[in-house]
FIFIKOL-303886 format. One line per 2 residues: number of its first residue (from 1); for each residue z, y, x of C-alpha. Coordinates in nm, 4 decimals. Each point is the difference from the previous one (the first is absolute). Layout:
REM residues N
NUM	Z:Y:X; ... .
REM end
This chain:
REM residues 216
1	-1.6030:-0.6466:2.1762; 0.2406:0.1760:-0.2315 .
3	-0.0274:0.3835:0.0590; 0.3584:0.1318:-0.0477 .
5	0.1445:0.3659:-0.0411; 0.3437:0.0689:0.0856 .
7	0.1816:0.2834:-0.2095; 0.3521:0.0988:0.1322 .
9	0.1389:0.3234:0.1304; 0.2459:-0.1942:0.3039 .
11	-0.2244:-0.0283:0.2802; 0.2571:-0.3262:0.1114 .
13	-0.0871:-0.1920:-0.2820; -0.3804:0.0577:0.0277 .
15	-0.0129:-0.0890:0.3629; 0.2369:-0.3125:-0.0730 .
17	-0.2546:-0.1287:-0.2519; -0.2940:0.0748:0.1969 .
19	0.1397:-0.1736:0.2780; 0.0689:-0.3325:-0.2199 .
21	-0.3429:0.0166:-0.1967; -0.1600:0.0416:0.3276 .
23	0.0717:-0.3283:0.0764; -0.1768:-0.1275:-0.3359 .
25	-0.3501:-0.0647:0.0431; -0.1237:0.0494:-0.3415 .
27	0.1779:0.3316:-0.0447; -0.1039:0.3139:0.1740 .
29	0.1864:0.3521:-0.0694; -0.2823:0.2212:-0.0421 .
31	0.2084:0.3465:-0.1045; 0.3593:0.1354:-0.0438 .
33	0.1300:0.2840:-0.2063; 0.2956:0.1780:-0.0088 .
35	0.0084:0.1593:-0.3441; -0.1727:-0.0441:-0.3290 .
37	-0.2661:0.2821:0.0461; -0.1063:-0.1535:0.3211 .
39	0.0070:-0.3550:-0.1600; -0.2285:0.1413:-0.2789 .
41	-0.2466:0.1255:0.2904; -0.0028:-0.2880:0.2033 .
43	-0.0690:-0.2607:-0.2621; -0.3527:0.1447:-0.0853 .
45	-0.0810:0.0556:0.3944; 0.1008:-0.3673:0.0927 .
47	-0.0087:-0.2257:-0.3278; 0.2919:-0.2354:0.0864 .
49	0.0153:-0.3415:-0.1774; 0.3652:0.0077:-0.0204 .
51	0.2489:0.3280:0.0283; 0.3522:-0.0795:0.0808 .
53	0.1801:0.2892:-0.1712; 0.3544:0.1564:0.0308 .
55	0.1480:0.1861:-0.3086; 0.2031:0.2517:0.1852 .
57	-0.2933:0.2062:0.1813; -0.0419:0.3818:-0.0345 .
59	-0.2864:0.1831:-0.1721; -0.0141:-0.2346:-0.2860 .
61	0.2150:-0.3048:-0.0287; -0.1243:-0.3481:0.0620 .
63	-0.0005:-0.1178:-0.3572; -0.2080:0.3134:-0.1146 .
65	-0.2386:-0.0514:0.2625; -0.0508:-0.3550:-0.1017 .
67	-0.0869:0.1142:-0.3277; -0.2520:0.2472:0.1446 .
69	-0.1660:-0.2503:0.2160; -0.0156:-0.2750:-0.2837 .
71	-0.1604:0.2424:-0.2338; -0.2906:0.0391:0.2678 .
73	-0.0215:-0.3191:0.1916; 0.1391:-0.2652:-0.2427 .
75	-0.1120:-0.2698:0.2583; 0.2306:0.1246:0.2694 .
77	0.3342:-0.2001:0.0151; 0.3226:0.1733:0.0468 .
79	0.3126:-0.1590:0.1341; 0.3059:0.1926:-0.0351 .
81	0.2401:-0.0276:0.2896; 0.3045:0.1855:-0.0647 .
83	0.3769:0.0259:0.0344; 0.0546:0.0881:-0.3643 .
85	0.1064:-0.3432:-0.2325; 0.0521:0.2072:-0.3244 .
87	-0.1643:-0.1447:-0.3041; -0.1437:0.3181:-0.1011 .
89	-0.1979:0.0775:0.3218; -0.0977:-0.3586:-0.0078 .
91	-0.1398:0.0191:-0.3305; -0.1611:0.3473:0.0309 .
93	-0.1782:-0.1134:0.3160; -0.1579:-0.3270:-0.1906 .
95	-0.0881:0.2355:-0.2965; -0.1996:0.2085:0.2253 .
97	-0.1915:-0.2992:0.1404; 0.1823:-0.1231:0.3068 .
99	-0.0979:-0.3470:0.0693; 0.3227:-0.0954:0.1521 .
101	0.3508:0.1104:0.1110; 0.2151:-0.0804:0.2730 .
103	0.3344:0.1144:0.1408; 0.0117:0.1173:0.3968 .
105	0.2548:-0.2478:0.0391; -0.2762:-0.2797:-0.0589 .
107	-0.0376:-0.2204:0.3268; -0.3450:0.1193:0.1811 .
109	-0.1541:-0.3094:-0.0559; 0.0365:0.0279:-0.3784 .
111	-0.1685:0.3554:0.0285; -0.2856:-0.1667:0.2007 .
113	-0.0482:-0.2718:-0.2733; 0.0366:0.2769:-0.2719 .
115	-0.2584:0.1874:0.1263; -0.2333:-0.2944:0.0165 .
117	0.1003:-0.1298:-0.3618; -0.0783:0.3675:-0.1568 .
119	-0.3197:-0.0068:0.2010; -0.1034:-0.3094:-0.1796 .
121	0.0835:0.1711:-0.3467; 0.3404:-0.1476:-0.0492 .
123	0.3182:0.1633:-0.0917; 0.3093:0.0108:0.2250 .
125	0.3268:0.0973:-0.1092; 0.3353:0.0051:0.2201 .
127	0.2479:-0.2966:-0.0926; 0.2649:0.2414:-0.0716 .
129	-0.1971:0.2244:-0.2222; -0.1035:-0.2970:-0.2017 .
131	0.3696:-0.1176:-0.0866; 0.0596:0.3965:-0.0673 .
133	-0.2993:0.0365:-0.2246; 0.0931:-0.3182:-0.2086 .
135	0.3583:0.1460:-0.0514; -0.1523:0.3506:-0.0785 .
137	-0.2609:-0.1726:-0.2426; 0.2518:-0.2145:-0.1812 .
139	0.1931:0.3174:-0.1194; -0.3468:0.1616:-0.1271 .
141	-0.1414:-0.1773:-0.3248; -0.2758:0.2054:-0.1497 .
143	-0.2567:-0.2553:-0.1391; -0.1433:0.1307:-0.3222 .
145	-0.3193:0.1202:0.1918; 0.0087:-0.2747:0.2399 .
147	-0.0263:-0.2659:-0.2804; -0.3190:0.1802:-0.0958 .
149	-0.1584:0.0075:0.3457; 0.0960:-0.3492:0.0941 .
151	-0.1610:-0.1253:-0.3445; -0.3482:0.1249:0.1558 .
153	0.0256:-0.2657:0.2917; -0.1881:-0.3189:-0.0427 .
155	0.1913:-0.3511:0.0803; -0.1968:-0.0123:0.3260 .
157	0.0891:0.3780:0.0759; 0.3552:-0.0890:-0.0322 .
159	-0.0509:-0.2975:0.2646; -0.1597:0.2352:0.2282 .
161	0.2830:0.2622:-0.0821; 0.2653:-0.2659:0.1396 .
163	-0.1863:-0.0739:0.2941; -0.0394:0.3824:0.0734 .
165	0.4041:0.0181:-0.0349; 0.0424:-0.2866:0.2184 .
167	-0.2037:0.2200:0.2943; -0.3060:-0.2306:0.0063 .
169	-0.3538:0.1559:0.1123; -0.3146:-0.0461:-0.2083 .
171	-0.0881:-0.3368:0.2279; 0.3268:-0.1545:-0.0729 .
173	-0.0258:0.0747:-0.3574; -0.2975:-0.1583:-0.0353 .
175	0.1090:-0.2768:0.1797; 0.2882:-0.0427:-0.2117 .
177	-0.1448:0.0472:-0.3177; -0.3540:-0.1868:0.0896 .
179	-0.2055:0.3017:-0.0978; -0.2859:0.2001:0.2502 .
181	0.1314:0.3013:0.1864; -0.2612:0.2108:-0.1942 .
183	0.1956:-0.1081:-0.3496; 0.3183:0.0940:0.1769 .
185	-0.1177:0.3369:0.0882; -0.1050:0.0687:-0.3637 .
187	0.3351:-0.1417:-0.1576; 0.1811:0.2064:0.2570 .
189	-0.2051:0.3165:-0.0931; 0.0755:-0.0595:-0.3739 .
191	0.3674:-0.0225:0.0534; -0.0122:0.3409:0.2014 .
193	-0.1718:0.1562:-0.2801; 0.1927:-0.1465:-0.2836 .
195	0.3523:0.0442:0.1341; -0.1285:0.3421:0.1490 .
197	0.0701:-0.0362:0.3425; -0.1395:0.0717:0.3404 .
199	0.0954:-0.2556:0.2373; 0.1550:-0.3650:0.0395 .
201	0.3523:0.1666:0.0744; -0.0039:0.1882:-0.3054 .
203	-0.0975:-0.3147:-0.2074; 0.2846:-0.1949:0.1545 .
205	0.2450:0.2758:-0.0702; -0.1390:0.0421:-0.3712 .
207	0.0179:-0.3641:-0.0488; 0.3733:-0.0168:0.1324 .
209	0.0958:0.3313:-0.1707; -0.1224:-0.1306:-0.3501 .
211	0.0776:-0.3765:0.0418; -0.3429:-0.1178:-0.0275 .
213	0.1105:-0.2558:0.2411; 0.2900:-0.2627:0.0434 .
215	0.2380:0.2211:0.2535; 0.0942:-0.3060:0.1754 .
REM end
């Protein structure tokens, strides 16, 4: 059972999401919050597995709250659900540790699937944001420090990195590369340390932004 927390100041949206998620046998909405301060308090009380987080909320915005929660509870997955499709918001959320970024025009079944995906440790990015990000990244090429970091990765870690960018979970990576789940965890941990990132979403963004993998 995935314990979910909803953070949004619009009651109609929260009620709609609760109705949708109430039909799923593996997801339970354990708490709600209407602002950033309330969200921080309820996280400690309910310890959800996944938080569905809006950006535009009172008393500290969703991006700031994401960073604060991830700093204390890095294992809690945070999926941003917002109306903002600007690259700056997207990158800021990922840098603060968000595990996924969806726009509110996403179909309800996509939101449900995204919740399950981030709960399993996968990264989820709204398709239109991926296209915007690729265009945004192509205009920014700062590869001096990047080459040094990339050179720290072993060939096997580069293979794992490519699998991470493709959205594979640890089990899928293990099957794809014919290695054990334990070995995958070690490689992923090493990649995080060497690239100085905190989540799979950050790995994806870093790899694409710094052209560590083919953009195709």
